[in-house]
Structure formats: C-alpha cells, structure tokens
C-alpha positions in Angstrom: -40.9 -53.5 47.1 -40.6 -52.1 50.7 -43.6 -51.2 52.7 -44.1 -48.7 54.7 -43.7 -51.0 58.0 -40.2 -52.3 56.4 -39.1 -48.9 55.8 -40.1 -48.3 59.8 -38.4 -51.0 60.9 -34.9 -50.0 58.6 -35.1 -46.6 60.1 -35.7 -48.0 63.7 -32.5 -49.8 63.4 -30.5 -47.3 61.9 -31.3 -44.8 64.9 -31.7 -47.1 68.0 -28.5 -46.6 69.2 -28.1 -42.7 68.7 -31.8 -42.6 70.6 -30.1 -45.0 73.1 -27.3 -43.0 73.3 -28.9 -39.3 73.3 -31.5 -41.2 76.2 -28.5 -42.0 78.6 -27.1 -38.5 78.1 -30.3 -37.0 79.2 -30.6 -39.3 81.8 -27.1 -38.9 83.4 -28.4 -35.0 83.6 -31.7 -35.8 84.8 -30.8 -38.1 87.6 -27.3 -36.3 88.2 -28.1 -36.2 91.7 -27.7 -40.2 92.5 -25.6 -40.9 89.4 -22.7 -38.6 90.7 -22.2 -40.7 94.2 -22.7 -43.8 91.8 -19.9 -43.1 89.6 -17.7 -41.9 92.8 -18.6 -45.6 94.0 -17.3 -47.2 90.5 -14.7 -45.2 90.4 -13.1 -46.6 94.0 -14.6 -50.2 93.8 -12.1 -50.2 90.6 -9.5 -48.3 92.1 -9.4 -50.3 95.3 -10.3 -53.8 94.3 -10.1 -54.7 90.2 -6.7 -52.5 89.8 -4.9 -54.1 92.8 -6.2 -57.7 91.9 -5.9 -57.5 88.3 -3.2 -55.1 87.3 -0.2 -57.6 88.2 -1.7 -60.7 86.6 -2.3 -58.5 83.7 1.5 -57.1 83.7 2.7 -61.3 84.6 0.4 -62.8 81.4 2.0 -60.3 79.4 5.4 -60.9 80.5 5.0 -64.9 80.4 3.9 -64.7 76.8 7.3 -63.2 76.2 8.7 -66.1 77.4 8.8 -69.9 76.4 6.2 -70.7 79.2 3.3 -71.4 76.5 5.3 -73.9 74.5 6.4 -75.6 78.2 3.0 -76.1 78.9 1.9 -77.0 75.4 4.1 -79.8 75.6 3.6 -80.7 79.2 -0.5 -80.9 79.1 -1.1 -81.7 75.3 -2.1 -85.0 76.5 -4.5 -83.5 78.8 -6.5 -80.6 76.9 -6.5 -82.1 73.6 -8.8 -85.4 74.6 -10.7 -83.2 77.6 -11.2 -80.1 75.5 -10.2 -80.6 72.1 -7.7 -77.5 71.8 -3.6 -78.0 71.9 -1.6 -77.9 75.2 -0.6 -74.4 75.0 -4.3 -73.6 75.9 -3.5 -74.7 79.2 -1.9 -71.0 79.8 -4.9 -69.6 79.0 -7.0 -72.3 80.8 -4.8 -71.9 84.2 -4.3 -67.7 84.3 -7.9 -67.9 83.7 -8.4 -69.8 86.8 -6.2 -67.7 89.0 -6.4 -64.4 87.6 -10.0 -64.2 87.2 -12.3 -62.1 84.4 -11.4 -61.0 81.9 -7.7 -62.3 82.0 -8.7 -65.7 80.3 -10.5 -63.8 77.3 -7.5 -62.0 77.0 -4.9 -64.7 76.7 -7.4 -66.6 74.3 -7.3 -62.9 71.9 -3.5 -62.7 72.2 -3.0 -66.6 71.3 -5.2 -65.8 68.0 -3.6 -62.6 67.2 -0.4 -64.7 67.5 -1.8 -67.4 65.8 -0.8 -70.3 68.8 -3.9 -71.2 68.2 -6.8 -71.8 65.3 -9.8 -69.9 65.2 -12.0 -72.7 66.2 -9.6 -73.3 69.4 -9.7 -69.6 70.6 -13.2 -69.8 70.3 -13.3 -72.6 72.3 -10.7 -71.5 74.6 -13.2 -68.3 75.1 -16.1 -70.3 76.2 -14.6 -71.7 79.4 -11.2 -70.2 80.1 -12.8 -66.4 81.5 -13.8 -67.0 85.1 -13.8 -65.5 88.3 -10.6 -65.6 90.4 -10.1 -67.4 93.5 -9.4 -63.8 95.2 -12.6 -62.3 94.3 -15.2 -65.7 95.1 -13.3 -66.5 98.5 -12.0 -63.7 99.1 -14.9 -61.0 98.2 -17.7 -62.7 97.9 -17.1 -65.8 100.8 -15.6 -63.7 103.3 -16.4 -59.9 103.2 -20.2 -60.4 101.4 -21.2 -63.7 103.1 -19.0 -63.6 106.0 -18.1 -67.3 105.8 -14.9 -69.0 104.1 -16.6 -72.0 103.8 -19.3 -70.5 101.4 -16.5 -68.9 99.2 -14.5 -72.4 99.0 -18.0 -73.9 97.8 -18.5 -71.4 95.2 -15.0 -71.7 94.0 -15.1 -75.6 94.0 -18.6 -75.3 91.8 -17.3 -72.4 89.7 -14.0 -74.7 88.8 -16.4 -77.8 88.0 -18.5 -76.0 85.9 -15.9 -74.3 84.0 -14.8 -77.4 83.4 -17.9 -79.0 82.1 -18.7 -76.4 79.6 -14.9 -76.6 78.1 -15.8 -80.3 77.9 -19.0 -79.6 76.2 -17.3 -77.3 73.8 -14.6 -79.5 72.7 -17.4 -80.3 70.0 -17.4 -76.1 68.6 -17.0 -76.7 65.1 -15.2 -80.2 65.6 -13.5 -80.9 62.2 -13.0 -77.3 61.3 -9.7 -75.9 62.1 -7.9 -73.1 59.6 -4.4 -73.3 61.7 -1.5 -73.4 60.1 0.6 -77.2 60.9 3.7 -75.2 61.5 5.1 -75.8 65.0 3.7 -73.4 67.6 7.0 -72.8 68.9 8.3 -71.4 66.0 5.4 -69.2 65.5 5.4 -67.7 69.0 9.4 -67.2 68.5 8.6 -65.2 65.1 5.4 -62.7 66.3 6.5 -61.7 70.0 10.0 -60.8 71.0 11.4 -63.5 73.0 12.1 -61.6 76.7 16.1 -61.6 77.8 18.4 -59.7 79.8 19.4 -57.3 77.1 15.6 -56.3 76.3 14.1 -56.7 79.6 13.4 -53.0 80.3 11.4 -53.0 76.9 9.4 -56.2 77.4 8.3 -55.2 80.7 7.5 -51.3 79.5 5.7 -52.9 76.8 3.6 -55.1 78.9 2.9 -52.3 81.4 1.6 -50.5 78.9 -0.9 -53.2 77.3 -1.6 -53.9 81.0 -2.9 -50.2 81.8 -4.7 -50.0 78.3 -6.8 -53.1 79.8 -7.2 -52.1 83.2 -8.4 -48.8 81.8 -10.8 -50.1 79.8 -12.1 -52.4 82.7 -12.1 -49.1 84.8 -14.7 -47.3 81.9 -17.4 -50.1 82.3 -17.3 -50.4 85.9 -18.1 -46.4 86.0 -20.8 -46.5 83.0 -22.6 -49.5 84.2 -22.6 -48.0 87.8 -24.4 -45.1 86.3 -26.4 -47.4 84.2 -27.6 -49.5 87.6 -28.2 -45.8 89.6 -30.2 -44.6 86.7 -32.5 -47.5 86.8 -32.9 -47.5 90.4 -33.8 -43.7 90.2 -36.2 -43.9 87.2 -37.9 -46.7 88.8 -37.3 -49.3 85.9 -35.7 -51.9 88.3 -39.0 -51.3 90.6 -40.6 -52.0 87.4 -39.0 -55.1 86.4 -39.7 -56.3 89.9 -43.1 -55.9 89.8 -43.5 -57.8 86.7 -40.9 -60.8 87.2 -43.0 -61.0 91.3 -45.7 -63.5 89.8 -43.3 -65.8 88.7 -40.8 -66.0 91.5 -44.1 -66.5 94.0 -44.9 -69.5 91.6 -41.4 -70.7 92.3 -42.0 -70.2 96.3 -39.3 -67.6 95.8 -38.4 -64.5 98.0 -38.9 -61.5 95.6 -36.5 -59.6 97.1 -33.6 -61.7 95.1 -35.3 -59.9 91.9 -33.6 -56.8 92.3 -29.9 -58.5 93.3 -30.3 -61.0 90.3 -31.2 -58.2 87.6 -28.3 -55.7 88.7 -26.1 -58.9 88.9 -27.0 -60.0 85.3 -26.2 -56.1 84.4 -22.8 -56.2 86.8 -21.8 -59.7 89.0 -20.2 -57.1 92.0 -23.1 -54.9 93.1 -25.5 -57.9 92.0 -23.6 -60.3 94.4 -23.5 -58.0 97.5 -27.1 -57.6 97.1 -28.1 -61.3 96.7 -25.4 -61.8 100.3 -27.1 -59.2 102.1 -30.7 -60.4 101.7 -31.9 -62.0 105.1 -32.9 -65.7 104.6 -33.1 -68.7 106.6 -32.4 -71.0 103.6 -29.1 -68.8 102.7 -28.6 -71.9 99.8 -31.0 -69.3 98.0 -28.5 -66.7 98.2 -25.9 -68.7 97.5 -27.1 -70.6 94.5 -28.3 -67.2 92.7 -24.8 -66.0 93.7 -22.9 -69.2 91.9 -25.0 -68.2 89.0 -24.1 -64.7 88.6 -20.0 -65.6 89.1 -20.6 -68.1 86.0 -22.3 -65.9 83.9 -20.4 -62.8 84.8 -22.7 -60.2 83.3 -23.2 -58.1 81.1 -20.7 -55.4 82.2 -17.8 -58.2 81.5 -19.3 -59.3 78.2 -19.0 -56.2 76.7 -15.2 -56.1 78.4 -14.7 -59.3 76.6 -16.4 -58.0 73.4 -13.8 -54.8 73.3 -11.2 -57.9 73.3 -12.1 -60.2 71.3 -13.4 -57.5 68.4 -9.6 -57.0 67.5 -9.4 -60.1 66.3 -11.5 -62.4 64.0 -13.2 -64.5 66.9 -16.9 -64.7 67.5 -18.5 -63.9 70.7 -21.2 -66.3 70.4 -19.1 -69.3 72.4 -18.2 -66.9 75.4 -22.0 -65.6 75.7 -23.4 -69.2 75.3 -20.7 -70.7 77.6 -21.0 -68.2 80.0 -24.8 -69.0 80.3 -24.2 -72.8 80.8 -21.5 -72.0 83.2 -24.0 -70.0 85.5 -26.5 -72.9 85.1 -24.0 -75.4 86.0 -22.5 -74.0 88.8 -25.8 -73.1 90.5 -26.7 -76.8 89.9 -23.6 -77.9 91.6 -24.0 -75.4 94.5 -27.2 -77.1 94.5 -26.0 -81.0 94.7 -23.3 -80.2 97.1 -25.2 -78.7 99.7 -27.6 -81.4 99.6 -25.0 -83.9 100.2 -22.0 -82.9 102.1 -23.5 -81.6 105.4 -20.4 -79.3 106.1 -21.8 -77.3 103.0 -25.3 -77.0 104.4 -25.9 -73.5 105.6 -29.4 -73.4 106.0 -31.0 -72.5 109.2 -33.5 -75.2 111.1 
C-alpha cells in the first residue's frame, strides 16, 4: 500500500520534466536581455566553426558507407582491432573517422553500424565508448592556436587525447564479453544488402541521400549549441553559477587549486567550447593546470555532446551507459597523461618560473 511519501515521489517524477521545461521557458523571458546575445553567439559559433569543420566530414562518411571501404578496412585491420578492442575490423572505420572528424562522428558511425547490422550490439556499444572524440582541427587549431596561443599545447592535448581514447577502448574490450547477438553472416554481404552501393549510375541519388542525412545531423548539433548557450547564459545571469562556484571553492582551496578555474570547469561540463575558452584565458604561472583541466574537458565532451550522442543512439537499441562511462574515463586518462607528459618531457612543460 502506497504511503503519502511514495505518492509525492511518484507525482514529483511524473511532473519533474514539465516543471523543468516550464522553468526554462520562464527564465528565457526573465533573462532575455542577456539570453538573446548568448543565442546569437551560439548561432555564430555553430555557423562559423561547427558547420565548416563537421558538415563535409558528415557527407564524406555517409558516402564512404555506400562503398566497400568499411569492408576493406575490416579485412585489413581485423588482426589489430579484434585483440586490442574486441570488435571486428570494420570498427576501424568508426575509430579512424572519429579521430579525424571529431564529435559526434564516431557515435553516428557506430549507430549506423548497428542499424545496418555490420557489428553486434555489444561491439557497437564498445565502439561508442572510445570512437567519439575531439578532432585534431578543433584540438590543435581552435584550442591550441586560437585559445592558448600555442601550437605545442595543441599537439600535447591531441597526443594525450588519442592515448586516452586507446586506453578506454582497451578497457572496454571486456564490456559484455562473451555476449553477442550478431548473425554469423559475412558483414560484407550485410552491408551490400542493407545499404545501396554507390556507382556512377546512382551517384546523384547517393550524394543527395548523404547530404540530406548530414543536414539533419548538423541542424541537430546547431540546436544543442544554441540551447546550451541559453542555459549557460541563464545560469550566469541568475547567479546560480556563482553559487555553485562558492560551494566548490573550499574543495579547490584544500587542493591548493585556484578557485577561478571552477566557473570554467562547470561551464565546460555543460558545453566544452565555452568552458575551455574560459580555462585557457585564466592567467596562471602554472599553466599546466589550465592544460590538465582542458585535457579533461576535451576527453569528457560535456553534457551537450552527451545529449547529441543520445539523440543519435536513441534510433537504435544501443545503451548510452558505455558512452557515459567511457567519456568520464577518457577525461581522467587524458588529464593524467597530460600531467605525465609535462613532467617527463621538458619541451611540454609550459609553466613560468
């Protein structure tokens, strides 16, 4: 028999999302003065940075999925992928494109693999844990050169990001080990039967399908960028971000870490670009701290990208859990490797004496 407390809990769960959405709508009106510039800034960020850097890669990966490239990579790299990550060789396509392209290409390919039955559910979940990464264009170009003003910092962050990605992939080789729902049919036959192979006769149709699918994904990302720009603006204008900063300040002081990093970290947990931009602009003699926090945020990806990935995987039967666990580990390993590299290699030590 339900008690009054149980009834209240059930009602709260049922009404939590409507209350949150209503509160968000109210805050958009209340803080419209600061929110409108934030939305404009988010749209500008999406149009000038995200679209040029990601849209061509989305189209390219869609086109490649219509060829035998996935099968060729699978046959070539199966001896490496299987023992290292416990996924069939076709997973190398998601791994390579995820590294080259950046968020959320790796997750999109893993989801496509599942939709087209190229890999088993368990293998696609393993791929989710380590193939969705920040790309070299963003890490070296945007973070290293534009934000930190130092190419070497960008290279360091990319190296440690890649090492952390491989480490996570190796650890997740044990994810649901022994379980497999995959049909033993040759993956090349499956690819050919579920996705139309590109040829000169259907090139226009294939290109149109690839562009349409890519536009859908890039618009989805744009929506998330704008929404999270609004959320961050509301948190700042309402004083909530300052409130969280004050709550966490004693912990940072105990760890002897400058409390000015808190706001950047909290912002980066929500959306990495804004967060890393804040962290890189903090004047600190021990710039290694800036780099370590930036490495963590690059690996973790932020809640904005988590929701982007979730929206992509929701079209499949893949669990989001390996992605969440994998990105948290990725951030921690990237921060750890950055610390090690800066202490072992003098040319990666940027601290001022």
